[in-house]
SEKEZA-913918 format. One record per residue (C-alpha): residue number from 1; residue in three letters; x, z, y. Coordinates in Angstrom, 1 decimal, always signed. Layout:
N
+-----+-----+--------+--------+--------+
|   n | res |   east |     up |  north |
+-----+-----+--------+--------+--------+
| NUM | ALA |      X |      Z |      Y |
...
+-----+-----+--------+--------+--------+
***
This chain:
304
+-----+-----+--------+--------+--------+
|   n | res |   east |     up |  north |
+-----+-----+--------+--------+--------+
|   1 | MET |  +16.8 | -112.1 |  -58.8 |
|   2 | LYS |  +18.4 | -109.9 |  -61.4 |
|   3 | LEU |  +16.6 | -109.7 |  -64.8 |
|   4 | ILE |  +17.5 | -107.4 |  -67.7 |
|   5 | SER |  +15.9 | -109.1 |  -70.7 |
|   6 | LEU |  +14.9 | -106.6 |  -73.3 |
|   7 | ALA |  +12.7 | -106.1 |  -76.3 |
|   8 | SER |   +9.2 | -107.3 |  -76.2 |
|   9 | LEU |   +7.3 | -105.5 |  -79.1 |
|  10 | LEU |   +4.1 | -103.7 |  -79.3 |
|  11 | PHE |   +3.2 | -102.0 |  -82.5 |
|  12 | LEU |   +0.3 | -100.3 |  -84.2 |
|  13 | ALA |   +2.0 |  -97.6 |  -86.3 |
|  14 | PRO |   +1.1 |  -94.1 |  -87.4 |
|  15 | LEU |   +2.3 |  -91.6 |  -84.7 |
|  16 | LEU |   +1.8 |  -87.9 |  -84.2 |
|  17 | TRP |   +3.5 |  -86.2 |  -81.4 |
|  18 | ALA |   +2.9 |  -83.6 |  -78.8 |
|  19 | GLN |   +4.9 |  -81.5 |  -76.3 |
|  20 | ASP |   +4.2 |  -78.3 |  -74.4 |
|  21 | THR |   +3.0 |  -80.3 |  -71.4 |
|  22 | VAL |   +0.1 |  -82.7 |  -71.5 |
|  23 | PHE |   +1.2 |  -85.7 |  -73.5 |
|  24 | LYS |   +0.0 |  -86.7 |  -77.0 |
|  25 | LEU |   -0.5 |  -90.0 |  -78.8 |
|  26 | ASN |   -2.2 |  -90.5 |  -82.2 |
|  27 | VAL |   -2.4 |  -93.8 |  -84.1 |
|  28 | ASP |   -3.8 |  -93.8 |  -87.6 |
|  29 | VAL |   -3.3 |  -97.3 |  -89.0 |
|  30 | ASN |   -0.6 |  -98.6 |  -91.3 |
|  31 | LEU |   -0.2 | -102.2 |  -90.0 |
|  32 | VAL |   +2.8 | -102.7 |  -87.8 |
|  33 | GLU |   +2.3 | -105.5 |  -85.3 |
|  34 | VAL |   +5.4 | -106.9 |  -83.7 |
|  35 | HIS |   +4.9 | -108.9 |  -80.5 |
|  36 | VAL |   +7.8 | -111.3 |  -80.0 |
|  37 | SER |   +8.7 | -113.5 |  -77.1 |
|  38 | VAL |  +10.9 | -116.4 |  -78.0 |
|  39 | LEU |  +12.9 | -118.0 |  -75.1 |
|  40 | ASP |  +15.2 | -121.0 |  -75.0 |
|  41 | ALA |  +18.6 | -121.1 |  -73.3 |
|  42 | ARG |  +16.8 | -121.6 |  -69.9 |
|  43 | ASP |  +14.6 | -118.6 |  -70.3 |
|  44 | ARG |  +11.5 | -120.8 |  -71.0 |
|  45 | PRO |   +9.0 | -119.8 |  -73.7 |
|  46 | VAL |   +9.1 | -121.6 |  -77.0 |
|  47 | GLY |   +5.7 | -122.3 |  -78.3 |
|  48 | ASN |   +6.1 | -124.6 |  -81.3 |
|  49 | LEU |   +7.2 | -122.1 |  -84.0 |
|  50 | THR |   +5.4 | -121.4 |  -87.3 |
|  51 | GLN |   +5.5 | -118.4 |  -89.6 |
|  52 | GLU |   +8.3 | -120.1 |  -91.5 |
|  53 | ASN |  +10.6 | -119.8 |  -88.5 |
|  54 | PHE |  +10.5 | -116.0 |  -88.6 |
|  55 | ARG |  +12.2 | -113.4 |  -90.8 |
|  56 | LEU |  +11.2 | -109.7 |  -90.3 |
|  57 | PHE |  +13.2 | -106.7 |  -91.4 |
|  58 | GLU |  +12.6 | -102.9 |  -91.4 |
|  59 | ASP |  +15.7 | -100.8 |  -91.9 |
|  60 | GLN |  +17.5 | -103.9 |  -93.1 |
|  61 | ILE |  +14.9 | -104.6 |  -95.8 |
|  62 | GLN |  +12.9 | -107.9 |  -95.4 |
|  63 | GLN |   +9.2 | -107.4 |  -95.0 |
|  64 | ASP |   +6.4 | -109.8 |  -96.0 |
|  65 | ILE |   +4.6 | -111.1 |  -92.9 |
|  66 | SER |   +0.9 | -110.5 |  -93.5 |
|  67 | VAL |   -0.3 | -111.5 |  -90.0 |
|  68 | PHE |   +0.9 | -114.4 |  -87.9 |
|  69 | LYS |   -0.7 | -115.3 |  -84.6 |
|  70 | HIS |   +0.3 | -117.3 |  -81.5 |
|  71 | GLU |   -2.6 | -117.1 |  -79.2 |
|  72 | ASP |   -3.7 | -115.7 |  -75.9 |
|  73 | ILE |   -5.3 | -112.4 |  -77.0 |
|  74 | PRO |   -6.9 | -109.8 |  -74.6 |
|  75 | VAL |   -4.6 | -107.1 |  -73.3 |
|  76 | SER |   -5.3 | -103.6 |  -72.0 |
|  77 | LEU |   -3.2 | -103.3 |  -68.8 |
|  78 | GLY |   -2.0 | -100.5 |  -66.7 |
|  79 | LEU |   -0.7 | -101.0 |  -63.1 |
|  80 | VAL |   +1.6 |  -98.1 |  -62.3 |
|  81 | LEU |   +2.3 |  -98.6 |  -58.6 |
|  82 | ASP |   +4.6 |  -96.8 |  -56.2 |
|  83 | ASN |   +2.7 |  -95.5 |  -53.2 |
|  84 | SER |   +5.5 |  -93.5 |  -51.6 |
|  85 | ARG |   +6.2 |  -93.7 |  -47.9 |
|  86 | SER |   +9.1 |  -96.1 |  -48.3 |
|  87 | ILE |   +6.9 |  -98.8 |  -49.9 |
|  88 | GLU |   +4.7 |  -99.1 |  -46.8 |
|  89 | PRO |   +6.3 | -102.2 |  -45.2 |
|  90 | ARG |   +5.9 | -104.1 |  -48.4 |
|  91 | LYS |   +2.8 | -102.5 |  -49.9 |
|  92 | GLN |   +0.2 | -105.2 |  -48.9 |
|  93 | ARG |   +2.2 | -108.1 |  -50.3 |
|  94 | LEU |   +3.1 | -106.2 |  -53.5 |
|  95 | ASP |   -0.5 | -105.3 |  -54.0 |
|  96 | ALA |   -1.4 | -108.9 |  -53.6 |
|  97 | ALA |   +1.2 | -109.9 |  -56.2 |
|  98 | ALA |   -0.1 | -107.3 |  -58.6 |
|  99 | VAL |   -3.7 | -108.7 |  -58.2 |
| 100 | SER |   -2.3 | -112.2 |  -58.8 |
| 101 | PHE |   -0.6 | -110.9 |  -62.0 |
| 102 | VAL |   -3.9 | -109.6 |  -63.3 |
| 103 | ARG |   -5.7 | -112.9 |  -62.4 |
| 104 | LYS |   -3.3 | -114.8 |  -64.6 |
| 105 | GLY |   -4.4 | -112.9 |  -67.7 |
| 106 | ASN |   -7.2 | -113.4 |  -70.2 |
| 107 | THR |  -10.7 | -113.0 |  -68.8 |
| 108 | GLN |  -11.3 | -110.3 |  -71.4 |
| 109 | ASP |   -8.4 | -108.2 |  -70.2 |
| 110 | GLU |   -9.1 | -104.7 |  -68.9 |
| 111 | THR |   -6.9 | -103.0 |  -66.2 |
| 112 | PHE |   -6.5 |  -99.5 |  -64.8 |
| 113 | ILE |   -4.4 |  -98.3 |  -61.8 |
| 114 | VAL |   -2.1 |  -95.3 |  -61.6 |
| 115 | HIS |   -0.7 |  -94.6 |  -58.1 |
| 116 | PHE |   +2.3 |  -92.3 |  -57.5 |
| 117 | ASP |   +3.9 |  -90.6 |  -54.5 |
| 118 | ASP |   +4.6 |  -86.9 |  -54.6 |
| 119 | THR |   +2.2 |  -86.8 |  -57.6 |
| 120 | ALA |   +0.6 |  -89.2 |  -60.1 |
| 121 | ARG |   -3.1 |  -89.9 |  -60.3 |
| 122 | LEU |   -5.5 |  -92.3 |  -62.0 |
| 123 | ALA |   -6.8 |  -94.3 |  -59.0 |
| 124 | ARG |   -9.0 |  -96.7 |  -61.0 |
| 125 | ASP |  -10.2 |  -96.5 |  -64.6 |
| 126 | PHE |  -10.3 |  -99.5 |  -66.9 |
| 127 | THR |  -12.2 | -102.5 |  -65.4 |
| 128 | ALA |  -12.4 | -106.2 |  -65.9 |
| 129 | ASN |  -13.6 | -106.6 |  -62.3 |
| 130 | ILE |  -10.9 | -107.9 |  -60.0 |
| 131 | ALA |  -12.8 | -106.9 |  -57.0 |
| 132 | ASP |  -12.7 | -103.2 |  -58.1 |
| 133 | LEU |   -8.9 | -103.4 |  -58.3 |
| 134 | VAL |   -8.7 | -105.0 |  -54.9 |
| 135 | ASP |  -10.9 | -102.3 |  -53.4 |
| 136 | THR |   -8.8 |  -99.5 |  -55.0 |
| 137 | LEU |   -5.5 | -101.0 |  -53.7 |
| 138 | ALA |   -6.9 | -101.4 |  -50.2 |
| 139 | GLY |   -8.1 |  -97.8 |  -50.0 |
| 140 | VAL |   -4.7 |  -96.1 |  -50.5 |
| 141 | GLN |   -2.2 |  -95.2 |  -47.8 |
| 142 | PRO |   +1.5 |  -94.7 |  -48.6 |
| 143 | PHE |   +2.6 |  -91.1 |  -48.6 |
| 144 | GLY |   +5.4 |  -88.8 |  -49.7 |
| 145 | GLN |   +8.1 |  -89.2 |  -52.4 |
| 146 | THR |   +8.3 |  -90.8 |  -55.8 |
| 147 | ALA |   +7.1 |  -89.3 |  -59.1 |
| 148 | ILE |   +7.8 |  -92.2 |  -61.5 |
| 149 | TYR |   +8.1 |  -90.3 |  -64.7 |
| 150 | ASP |   +4.9 |  -88.3 |  -64.2 |
| 151 | ALA |   +3.1 |  -91.6 |  -63.4 |
| 152 | LEU |   +4.3 |  -93.3 |  -66.5 |
| 153 | ILE |   +3.4 |  -90.5 |  -68.9 |
| 154 | LEU |   +0.0 |  -90.3 |  -67.3 |
| 155 | ALA |   -0.5 |  -94.0 |  -67.8 |
| 156 | LEU |   +0.7 |  -93.8 |  -71.4 |
| 157 | ASP |   -1.7 |  -91.0 |  -72.1 |
| 158 | HIS |   -4.6 |  -92.9 |  -70.5 |
| 159 | MET |   -3.8 |  -95.9 |  -72.5 |
| 160 | GLN |   -5.2 |  -94.1 |  -75.6 |
| 161 | GLN |   -8.7 |  -95.0 |  -74.2 |
| 162 | ALA |   -7.9 |  -98.8 |  -74.3 |
| 163 | LYS |  -10.2 | -101.0 |  -76.3 |
| 164 | HIS |   -7.6 | -103.8 |  -77.1 |
| 165 | MET |   -4.9 | -103.5 |  -79.6 |
| 166 | LYS |   -2.3 | -105.2 |  -77.3 |
| 167 | LYS |   -1.3 | -102.9 |  -74.5 |
| 168 | ALA |   +1.1 | -103.3 |  -71.6 |
| 169 | ILE |   +2.1 | -101.4 |  -68.4 |
| 170 | LEU |   +3.5 | -103.0 |  -65.2 |
| 171 | LEU |   +5.5 | -100.4 |  -63.2 |
| 172 | VAL |   +6.5 | -101.3 |  -59.7 |
| 173 | THR |   +8.7 |  -99.1 |  -57.6 |
| 174 | ASP |  +11.3 |  -99.3 |  -54.8 |
| 175 | GLY |  +13.2 |  -96.1 |  -55.5 |
| 176 | ILE |  +14.5 |  -93.4 |  -57.7 |
| 177 | ASP |  +12.3 |  -90.6 |  -59.1 |
| 178 | ASN |  +12.6 |  -87.5 |  -56.9 |
| 179 | SER |   +9.3 |  -85.7 |  -57.4 |
| 180 | SER |   +8.3 |  -85.6 |  -61.1 |
| 181 | HIS |   +7.8 |  -82.5 |  -63.2 |
| 182 | HIS |   +8.8 |  -84.6 |  -66.3 |
| 183 | SER |  +12.4 |  -85.8 |  -66.9 |
| 184 | LEU |  +13.6 |  -89.3 |  -67.6 |
| 185 | GLU |  +14.3 |  -88.2 |  -71.2 |
| 186 | GLU |  +10.7 |  -87.1 |  -71.6 |
| 187 | ALA |   +9.5 |  -90.4 |  -70.2 |
| 188 | VAL |  +11.7 |  -92.4 |  -72.5 |
| 189 | GLU |  +10.7 |  -90.5 |  -75.5 |
| 190 | ALA |   +7.0 |  -90.8 |  -74.7 |
| 191 | THR |   +7.5 |  -94.5 |  -74.3 |
| 192 | LYS |   +9.3 |  -94.8 |  -77.6 |
| 193 | ARG |   +6.4 |  -93.0 |  -79.3 |
| 194 | SER |   +3.7 |  -95.1 |  -77.7 |
| 195 | HIS |   +2.6 |  -98.6 |  -78.7 |
| 196 | VAL |   +2.7 |  -99.9 |  -75.1 |
| 197 | ALA |   +5.2 | -102.4 |  -73.7 |
| 198 | VAL |   +6.4 | -101.3 |  -70.2 |
| 199 | TYR |   +7.6 | -103.9 |  -67.8 |
| 200 | THR |   +9.5 | -102.5 |  -64.8 |
| 201 | VAL |  +10.0 | -104.1 |  -61.4 |
| 202 | GLY |  +12.5 | -102.3 |  -59.2 |
| 203 | LEU |  +13.0 | -103.3 |  -55.6 |
| 204 | LEU |  +15.9 | -100.9 |  -55.2 |
| 205 | SER |  +18.0 | -100.0 |  -52.2 |
| 206 | LEU |  +21.8 |  -99.6 |  -52.4 |
| 207 | SER |  +21.4 |  -95.8 |  -52.1 |
| 208 | GLY |  +20.8 |  -94.4 |  -55.6 |
| 209 | GLY |  +20.2 |  -97.9 |  -56.8 |
| 210 | GLU |  +22.5 |  -97.8 |  -59.9 |
| 211 | LYS |  +20.9 |  -94.6 |  -61.2 |
| 212 | ALA |  +17.4 |  -95.9 |  -60.5 |
| 213 | GLU |  +18.2 |  -99.2 |  -62.2 |
| 214 | ASP |  +19.5 |  -97.4 |  -65.3 |
| 215 | SER |  +16.3 |  -95.4 |  -65.6 |
| 216 | LEU |  +14.1 |  -98.4 |  -65.4 |
| 217 | ILE |  +16.2 | -100.3 |  -67.9 |
| 218 | ARG |  +16.0 |  -97.4 |  -70.4 |
| 219 | ILE |  +12.2 |  -97.2 |  -70.0 |
| 220 | ALA |  +11.8 | -100.9 |  -70.5 |
| 221 | GLU |  +14.2 | -101.0 |  -73.5 |
| 222 | ALA |  +12.4 |  -98.1 |  -75.2 |
| 223 | SER |   +9.1 |  -99.8 |  -74.9 |
| 224 | GLY |   +9.9 | -103.4 |  -75.7 |
| 225 | GLY |   +9.3 | -104.6 |  -72.2 |
| 226 | ARG |  +11.6 | -106.2 |  -69.7 |
| 227 | ALA |  +13.3 | -104.8 |  -66.6 |
| 228 | TYR |  +13.3 | -106.9 |  -63.4 |
| 229 | PHE |  +15.3 | -106.2 |  -60.2 |
| 230 | PRO |  +14.1 | -108.6 |  -57.5 |
| 231 | GLN |  +15.8 | -108.7 |  -54.1 |
| 232 | ASN |  +12.6 | -109.1 |  -52.1 |
| 233 | VAL |   +8.8 | -109.3 |  -52.4 |
| 234 | ASP |   +8.8 | -113.0 |  -53.2 |
| 235 | ASP |  +11.2 | -112.4 |  -56.1 |
| 236 | ALA |   +8.9 | -109.5 |  -57.2 |
| 237 | ARG |   +6.0 | -111.9 |  -57.3 |
| 238 | THR |   +8.0 | -114.2 |  -59.5 |
| 239 | ALA |   +9.0 | -111.3 |  -61.8 |
| 240 | MET |   +5.3 | -110.4 |  -62.2 |
| 241 | GLU |   +4.5 | -114.0 |  -63.0 |
| 242 | GLY |   +7.2 | -113.8 |  -65.7 |
| 243 | VAL |   +5.5 | -110.7 |  -67.2 |
| 244 | ALA |   +2.2 | -112.5 |  -67.2 |
| 245 | ARG |   +3.8 | -115.5 |  -69.0 |
| 246 | ASP |   +5.5 | -113.1 |  -71.5 |
| 247 | LEU |   +2.2 | -111.5 |  -72.4 |
| 248 | ARG |   +0.4 | -114.8 |  -72.8 |
| 249 | GLU |   +3.1 | -116.6 |  -74.9 |
| 250 | GLN |   +4.0 | -114.0 |  -77.5 |
| 251 | TYR |   +3.9 | -114.4 |  -81.2 |
| 252 | THR |   +2.3 | -111.6 |  -83.2 |
| 253 | LEU |   +3.9 | -110.7 |  -86.6 |
| 254 | GLY |   +2.1 | -108.1 |  -88.7 |
| 255 | TYR |   +3.3 | -106.3 |  -91.8 |
| 256 | PHE |   +2.7 | -103.4 |  -94.0 |
| 257 | PRO |   +6.0 | -101.4 |  -94.4 |
| 258 | THR |   +7.5 | -101.1 |  -97.8 |
| 259 | ASN |   +8.9 |  -97.7 |  -96.9 |
| 260 | PRO |   +6.4 |  -95.2 |  -98.5 |
| 261 | ASN |   +8.0 |  -92.0 |  -97.0 |
| 262 | LEU |   +5.8 |  -89.9 |  -94.6 |
| 263 | ASP |   +8.7 |  -88.3 |  -92.8 |
| 264 | GLY |   +8.1 |  -89.4 |  -89.2 |
| 265 | SER |  +11.6 |  -91.0 |  -89.1 |
| 266 | TRP |  +12.7 |  -93.7 |  -86.8 |
| 267 | ARG |  +12.5 |  -97.1 |  -88.4 |
| 268 | SER |  +14.6 | -100.0 |  -87.1 |
| 269 | VAL |  +13.0 | -103.4 |  -86.8 |
| 270 | ARG |  +14.8 | -106.8 |  -86.7 |
| 271 | VAL |  +13.4 | -110.2 |  -86.2 |
| 272 | ASP |  +15.5 | -113.3 |  -87.0 |
| 273 | ILE |  +14.5 | -116.7 |  -85.7 |
| 274 | ILE |  +15.1 | -119.8 |  -87.9 |
| 275 | PRO |  +14.9 | -122.5 |  -85.2 |
| 276 | PRO |  +13.4 | -125.9 |  -86.1 |
| 277 | PRO |  +15.8 | -128.9 |  -85.7 |
| 278 | GLU |  +15.5 | -131.1 |  -82.6 |
| 279 | PRO |  +15.5 | -134.9 |  -83.1 |
| 280 | SER |  +18.0 | -135.3 |  -80.2 |
| 281 | ARG |  +20.6 | -133.0 |  -81.8 |
| 282 | LYS |  +23.1 | -133.7 |  -84.6 |
| 283 | PRO |  +22.1 | -132.8 |  -88.1 |
| 284 | GLY |  +22.6 | -129.1 |  -88.7 |
| 285 | VAL |  +22.8 | -128.3 |  -85.0 |
| 286 | PHE |  +19.9 | -126.1 |  -83.8 |
| 287 | PRO |  +18.8 | -125.0 |  -80.3 |
| 288 | LYS |  +19.8 | -121.5 |  -79.1 |
| 289 | LEU |  +16.7 | -119.3 |  -79.1 |
| 290 | VAL |  +16.4 | -115.6 |  -78.0 |
| 291 | ALA |  +13.8 | -113.3 |  -79.5 |
| 292 | ASN |  +12.7 | -110.4 |  -77.3 |
| 293 | TYR |  +11.0 | -107.6 |  -79.2 |
| 294 | ARG |  +11.0 | -103.9 |  -79.7 |
| 295 | HIS |  +13.6 | -102.7 |  -82.2 |
| 296 | GLY |  +11.9 |  -99.8 |  -83.9 |
| 297 | TYR |   +9.1 |  -97.3 |  -84.2 |
| 298 | TYR |   +8.4 |  -93.8 |  -85.6 |
| 299 | GLY |   +6.7 |  -93.8 |  -89.0 |
| 300 | LEU |   +3.9 |  -91.5 |  -90.1 |
| 301 | SER |   +4.5 |  -87.8 |  -90.5 |
| 302 | LEU |   +2.2 |  -85.5 |  -92.3 |
| 303 | SER |   +3.5 |  -82.5 |  -90.3 |
| 304 | LYS |   +3.4 |  -82.1 |  -86.6 |
+-----+-----+--------+--------+--------+
***
């Protein structure tokens, strides 16, 4: 299974943005929360770090970490699921994998479903009831083409109604977008301006696969999620299990930015890991750790 490991950051930052279509996100708090996944050389989560093991920078200036948490906190989830005709042979097993993904979460999680084929639509509003999700998935028949970008923007918009601070979307598709009114650029920009991590799972065919892969990577990279490219449904289930693990094992770093400017500019974020020594290693030799997080956000602007 091919995995593109990308940033894994959600943030709560002041955002004001609108376009001529239907998308708008507003956040009015000053605390920036960086959700960081730390993996070892074997892609396994590292859970024994403390605040002293992290250094956080915004625009190359070190920030004071005001909040540090490493705990399983509730998440508001969006399942954005391909319902085009080409998915039909695998739909039942992919639906079961998506339900299994939700079951692995916190009991306080809430989940909604967006389906897409020729169009995108909210199929199930936020619920904590797994049976509601199962009923929704069972009641839909595959049809038509693939409107990925419309579905993602719809899901990001609906995520404004979430009750939890931590938010994530799982997007599952088997093809390239061929039916959206929105463009890839609009979807990427909407994702960058959101505070939602998007994890993409692409079961792609050889025809158009490279272009589709690039679009899913860009979406995941813009959001701080990860892009997975499984070869079959079993690998897709494994990918979803990886997403569930990622959400459960993250560290949360919170800070109040030292930059006072209200210009709406892009602010780069960097997290450095100072790994703890291991008894089995030579003095001064540290394990190789990889931090996955989102690399920036848009600051507050007083003008639209």
